[in-house]
C-alpha positions in Angstrom: -29.0 19.2 21.5 -30.8 15.8 22.1 -34.2 16.1 23.8 -34.7 19.4 26.1 -37.8 18.0 27.9 -38.3 14.4 29.4 -40.9 12.7 27.6 -44.2 11.0 28.8 -42.3 7.7 28.4 -39.4 8.9 30.3 -41.5 10.3 32.9 -42.9 6.9 33.5 -39.8 5.3 33.7 -39.1 7.7 36.6 -42.1 6.6 38.3 -41.2 2.8 38.2 -38.9 0.3 40.1 -35.5 1.2 38.7 -33.6 -1.6 40.9 -33.4 -4.2 38.3 -29.7 -4.5 37.2 -27.0 -2.0 35.7 -26.3 -3.4 32.3 -22.9 -4.3 30.8 -22.9 -5.2 27.0 -19.6 -6.4 25.7 -19.2 -6.7 22.0 -16.2 -8.3 21.0 -16.4 -7.2 17.3 -16.0 -10.1 14.6 -15.2 -12.7 17.1 -17.4 -16.1 16.8 -17.1 -19.6 18.6 -14.2 -20.8 16.7 -11.9 -17.7 17.7 -12.9 -17.9 21.5 -11.7 -21.6 21.1 -8.5 -20.5 19.5 -7.9 -18.2 22.1 -8.5 -20.6 24.8 -6.0 -23.0 23.3 -3.5 -20.3 23.1 -4.0 -18.6 26.6 -5.6 -21.1 28.8 -4.6 -24.8 26.9 -7.4 -26.9 25.4 -8.5 -27.8 29.2 -8.1 -24.8 30.5 -10.8 -22.0 31.3 -11.0 -18.3 29.7 -12.8 -15.6 31.2 -15.2 -15.8 28.3 -15.9 -19.2 29.7 -17.1 -18.3 33.0 -20.1 -16.7 31.6 -22.5 -19.3 32.5 -25.5 -18.8 30.3 -25.6 -19.2 26.5 -27.7 -18.8 23.8 -27.0 -19.6 19.9 -27.0 -15.9 18.2 -28.9 -15.2 15.1 -27.4 -12.4 13.6 -29.2 -11.7 10.0 -30.3 -8.2 8.8 -33.6 -7.2 7.4 -32.1 -7.4 3.8 -28.9 -10.1 4.2 -28.2 -12.8 6.1 -24.8 -11.4 6.9 -24.7 -8.2 9.3 -22.8 -5.3 8.9 -21.2 -3.6 12.1 -23.5 -0.5 11.8 -26.6 -2.8 10.9 -26.0 -5.1 13.6 -25.4 -2.3 16.3 -28.5 -0.6 15.4 -30.4 -3.6 15.9 -28.6 -4.1 19.4 -29.5 -0.5 20.1 -33.3 -0.2 19.0 -34.2 -4.0 18.7 -35.5 -4.1 15.3 -34.3 -6.0 12.2 -32.2 -3.4 10.8 -31.0 -2.9 7.3 -27.3 -3.3 6.4 -26.9 0.2 5.8 -28.7 1.4 8.7 -26.6 3.5 11.5 -29.2 4.3 14.2 -31.4 5.5 11.4 -33.3 2.8 11.3 -34.8 3.0 14.8 -37.8 5.2 13.3 -39.3 2.1 11.8 -39.4 0.4 15.5 -42.4 1.7 17.4 -40.1 2.3 20.1 -40.6 4.8 22.8 -40.1 8.5 21.6 -38.7 11.5 23.2 -40.6 14.9 23.3 -38.8 16.0 20.0 -40.8 12.7 18.7 -37.5 11.0 17.6 -37.5 7.4 18.6 -35.0 6.3 21.3 -32.0 3.7 21.1 -32.0 1.8 24.5 -28.9 4.2 25.6 -31.0 7.4 24.8 -33.8 5.5 27.2 -31.2 5.3 29.7 -30.1 9.1 29.6 -33.6 10.4 29.7 -34.1 7.9 32.8 -31.2 9.6 34.3 -29.0 6.6 34.6 -25.2 6.9 34.2 -23.7 5.6 31.0 -21.0 4.6 29.3 -19.5 4.2 25.6 -16.0 2.4 25.5 -14.3 1.3 22.4 -10.8 0.2 21.4 -11.4 1.8 17.9 -12.3 5.1 16.7 -15.2 7.1 18.4 -17.0 6.6 15.2 -16.9 3.0 15.1 -21.0 1.6 15.0 -20.3 -1.0 17.5 -20.9 2.0 20.1 -21.4 5.1 18.4 -24.9 3.6 16.6 -26.8 3.7 20.4 -26.7 7.7 20.1 -25.6 8.5 16.7 -28.1 8.2 13.7 -27.0 9.1 10.2 -28.0 8.1 6.7 -24.6 6.5 5.8 -21.8 5.1 7.7 -19.2 7.5 5.9 -20.8 10.4 8.2 -18.1 10.5 10.2 -18.1 13.9 11.3 -21.7 13.9 12.4 -21.3 10.9 13.9 -18.5 12.1 16.1 -20.4 15.2 16.5 -23.6 13.4 17.8 -21.6 11.2 20.2 -20.3 14.2 22.2 -23.5 15.8 22.2 -25.2 12.9 23.3 -24.2 13.6 27.0 -23.0 9.9 27.8 -21.1 10.2 31.0 -17.9 8.4 29.9 -16.7 8.0 26.2 -13.4 6.2 26.1 -12.0 5.6 22.3 -9.8 6.7 19.6 -10.8 9.0 16.5 -9.1 12.3 17.6 -9.2 13.0 13.9 -12.9 13.3 13.7 -12.8 15.8 16.8 -10.4 18.4 15.5 -10.7 21.1 12.6 -8.6 19.6 9.3 -4.9 20.5 9.8 -5.2 21.3 13.1 -2.6 19.3 15.7 -4.0 17.1 18.3 -2.1 14.7 20.6 -2.2 11.8 18.2 -2.3 13.7 15.0 -4.0 16.1 12.6 -7.8 16.8 12.8 -10.0 15.5 9.5 -13.1 17.9 10.5 -14.1 20.2 7.4 -16.7 22.0 9.2 -14.1 23.7 11.6 -15.3 22.6 14.5 -13.4 21.7 17.9 -15.2 18.9 19.7 -12.5 18.2 22.2 -13.3 22.0 23.4 -16.9 21.6 23.2 -16.6 18.6 25.3 -14.6 20.6 27.9 -17.3 23.2 27.8 -19.9 20.3 28.4 -18.0 19.7 31.7 -15.8 16.6 30.4 -12.4 16.0 31.7 -10.1 15.1 28.6 -7.6 12.4 28.9 -5.4 11.5 26.0 -3.2 8.1 27.3 -3.1 5.4 29.7 -1.5 7.3 32.5 -3.8 10.1 32.2 -6.8 7.9 32.3 -5.4 5.8 35.2 -5.2 8.9 37.3 -8.5 10.3 36.7 -9.7 10.7 40.5 -13.0 8.9 41.8 -16.0 11.2 41.7 -15.6 12.6 38.2 -18.5 13.2 36.6 -17.7 13.2 32.7 -14.8 11.7 31.0 -13.7 11.8 27.8 -11.0 9.6 26.7 -9.1 10.2 23.4 -6.4 7.6 22.9 -5.4 7.7 19.1 -6.0 9.3 15.8 -8.0 6.6 14.3 -7.8 3.4 16.3 -5.5 2.4 19.5 -4.4 -0.4 17.2 -2.7 -1.0 14.1 -4.6 -3.1 11.5 -2.9 -4.2 9.0 -1.7 -7.4 7.2 1.3 -9.2 9.1 3.3 -8.2 6.3 3.0 -4.6 6.5 2.7 -4.4 10.4 6.6 -5.9 10.1 7.3 -3.6 7.0 6.3 -0.5 9.2 7.9 -2.0 12.4 4.4 -1.3 14.2 3.0 -3.3 17.5 -0.8 -4.6 17.0 -1.9 -2.2 19.8 -0.3 1.1 20.7 1.9 0.9 23.7 0.6 4.5 25.1 -3.2 3.8 25.0 -5.2 1.9 27.7 -6.3 -1.6 27.0 -10.1 -2.2 27.0 -9.9 -3.9 30.2 -8.1 -0.7 32.0 -10.8 1.4 30.2 -13.4 -0.8 31.6 -11.7 -1.1 35.3 -11.9 3.1 35.4 -15.3 3.3 34.0 -16.5 0.8 36.6 -14.6 3.0 39.2 -16.6 6.1 38.3 -20.0 4.4 37.6 -20.0 2.4 40.6 -22.8 3.2 43.1 -25.2 4.1 40.9 -27.4 2.6 38.2 -26.0 2.7 34.9 -26.0 1.5 31.4 -22.4 0.6 29.5 -21.6 -0.7 26.1 -17.9 -1.6 25.5 -16.6 -3.0 22.3 -13.4 -4.6 21.3 -12.7 -3.4 17.6 -9.5 -4.9 17.4 -10.6 -8.8 17.1 -13.2 -7.7 13.9 -10.5 -5.2 12.0 -7.6 -7.5 12.3 -9.9 -10.8 11.3 -10.5 -8.9 8.1 -6.9 -8.2 7.4 -6.4 -12.1 7.9 -4.1 -11.3 11.2 -4.2 -14.1 12.9 -1.7 -12.4 15.9 -3.7 -9.3 15.9 -6.7 -11.0 16.3 -5.5 -12.9 19.3 -3.9 -9.7 21.1 -7.5 -8.3 20.6 -8.9 -11.3 22.1 -6.8 -11.3 25.0 -7.7 -7.8 25.7 -11.3 -8.8 25.6 -10.8 -11.6 27.8 -9.0 -9.4 30.4 -12.2 -6.9 30.4 -14.7 -9.8 30.9 -12.5 -10.8 33.8 -12.9 -7.0 35.1 -16.7 -7.3 35.0 -16.9 -10.7 36.5 -14.8 -9.2 39.4 -17.6 -6.3 39.4 -20.4 -8.5 39.5 -18.9 -10.6 42.4 -19.0 -7.3 44.7 -22.0 -6.0 42.8 -24.6 -8.8 42.0 -27.3 -6.3 40.8 -25.4 -6.3 37.2 -26.4 -7.9 34.2 -23.4 -8.7 31.9 -24.3 -9.7 28.1 -21.9 -10.2 25.1 -22.2 -11.2 21.3 -20.7 -10.5 18.5 -22.6 -9.5 15.1 -20.4 -11.4 12.5 -17.3 -13.4 12.3 -14.3 -11.4 10.6 -12.4 -13.2 8.1 -14.5 -16.6 8.6 -11.9 -17.4 11.2 -11.0 -21.1 12.0 -8.4 -23.5 13.3 -6.6 -26.2 12.3 -4.6 -28.5 14.6 -1.3 -29.9 13.2 0.2 -33.2 14.0 4.3 -34.2 13.7 3.3 -35.8 10.4 5.0 -35.1 6.8 1.7 -33.9 5.6 1.4 -31.3 8.2 4.4 -30.0 7.7 3.9 -29.6 4.1 0.8 -27.7 4.6 2.5 -25.5 6.6 5.3 -25.0 4.4 2.8 -24.3 1.7 1.0 -21.4 3.7 -2.5 -22.8 2.6 -4.6 -26.0 2.5 -5.5 -28.0 -0.4 -8.4 -25.6 -1.5 -6.2 -22.6 -1.3 -7.3 -21.0 1.9 -4.7 -19.2 3.8 -3.4 -19.8 7.0 -2.3 -17.3 10.1 0.8 -18.0 11.7 2.5 -16.5 14.7 5.7 -14.4 14.3 8.2 -15.7 12.0 5.7 -17.9 10.1 5.7 -20.6 12.7 2.3 -22.2 13.8 1.2 -21.1 17.3 1.4 -23.6 19.9 -1.2 -23.9 22.2 -0.8 -23.5 26.3 -0.3 -27.2 27.8 -3.4 -29.8 28.2 -4.0 -31.6 31.2 -1.5 -33.8 30.3 1.2 -31.2 29.9 1.4 -31.4 26.2 1.5 -28.6 23.8 0.0 -28.8 20.5 0.6 -27.0 17.3 -2.3 -25.2 15.4 -2.6 -22.4 12.5 -5.6 -20.2 11.5 -7.6 -20.9 8.6 -8.8 -17.9 6.9 -11.8 -18.2 4.7 -12.4 -14.6 3.3 -11.1 -10.7 4.1 -15.0 -9.8 4.5 -17.7 -11.0 7.2 -19.3 -14.0 7.5 -22.2 -15.6 9.2 -20.4 -17.9 11.3 -20.9 -19.5 14.8 -21.3 -16.8 17.2 -22.9 -16.9 20.6 -24.8 -14.7 23.2 -23.3 -15.2 26.7 -24.7 -13.6 30.0 -23.7 -13.7 33.9 -25.1 -11.8 36.9 -28.5 -10.7 37.7 -31.0 -12.0 35.0 -28.6 -14.0 33.1 -30.6 -17.2 32.7 -32.7 -15.2 30.2 -30.1 -16.0 27.5 -30.8 -19.5 26.7 -31.9 -21.5 23.5 -31.4 -18.9 20.6 -31.1 -15.3 20.8 -32.1 -13.1 17.9 -29.5 -9.8 17.6 -32.8 -7.8 18.1 -33.4 -9.7 21.3 -30.1 -8.4 22.7 -32.0 -5.1 23.0 -35.0 -6.3 24.9 -32.8 -8.6 27.1 -30.8 -5.5 28.2 -34.0 -3.2 28.4 -35.7 -5.7 30.7 -32.6 -6.0 33.1 -32.3 -2.0 32.9 -36.0 -1.2 33.7 -37.5 -4.4 35.3 -39.9 -4.4 32.4 -40.8 -8.0 31.8 
C-alpha cells in the first residue's frame, strides 16, 4: 500500500554510498540505570559485567516530550523513529511536523520507511504484541494508540522483511481460532493470510522459528495471542499458576539471532524491543523485570558477537522512561533490615519487590565471594523520567557521548545507516 514510486530523496540515497553500517536499535522498554545495576547484582554480582556493560560508549538520555516531561511508549518511539519532539499521544502521526524526507505519496517517512525505500533489509522484533509502539511506530501512523487493528495492518503491509512478535489476536477476524487464541479484528480481515500472500513464511513457536532455513527472505513470527509474557502482579501470576514468560515462545535473544542469520551479508536496519521490562515494572513485578532484563541482556550478547564478526554494524540502545520508578535497597544483617523486609515497605510506604516466596533477592557473589541481599523499591505503577542512558557499540559508536536527546537517536541511526554526517 505504501509508496508505489521511489521519491527523489530515496533515489538520491540509491546514488550515495551505503557502506556506512547496518544499524541495530535495541529498546529495553522501561529499563533505567537502576534496573540494569540490579540486574548486574543478581546475574553477575556487584563486581561482575553484563553484556549491557560491554557497550563502551555512553550518553545521558533526555526523554522529555513536546508536551510532557515523561515520555509515553508511543511518543518516545515516534521521537526515535522520526527524530522529533513528539507529543505524548503521538503514534507515528507526529512525523508530519518533522520536515523529514517525503515519499512520492507526499507522506513523511520514518527512518524505517527511508530504509525500505533505500532498498535495505529490515526487521521489527518485539517480545510484546505486534501493536507495541516501540517497534510499530516505525512503520505505523495512527491518531490514537488504541487503533490496534489499523496498527497491525500497517505493520503487515509495511514490507519489513522480518517481523517477530506476539499479537495474533490483532491478525485474525473476531472469533476465528488461531494457534494461540481467538482473533479480535472486527473488520473481518485475516492478516496472517495476507502476509502469506505477500510472500511471508509464517511461524508460531520457538521450534518453528529455529527451523526457518537460511535464505528465507520474508518471515513473520506470531508467538502469542497478545504478549509472549504474562504481565501480572506477582500475586496474580502465582494464583493463575503462570510463568513470567511463555515457555513455547522464543526469547528476544533467539529472535535476534535468527534475524541476524537471515539479514547477515546485507545492509540492514533492525529495531528490537524487550517489552517485558516495561510491563512487569508497571505491575511492580520485580521477578518479571529481572527475567525480562536477562533476556534483553542475552540479546545484547548476540549482537556483540555479531559485531565481532561484522564490524560494519552500529548498535545503539536506550529506554524512553522508567517503569514503576524501579530502584534497589541493599540489606544488611540487622534488626532494622529484618523489620523492613517483614513490613514489605519502607517508612514512607513505598512497596518492596521480592523474589519467590516473599524473600529478598540475593546477589551473585562479589569479588570477595560474598553474597548480599536486596529488595526492589517501587515508587509508582506508572512510568517516570528516571535515570536513563543511551549506550552504543560498533562502527560510529563514539558519536554517543555527553547528552543524547530522544530525537537524536534518530539522527545517530540515520547518520550510521546512510553515511550522512
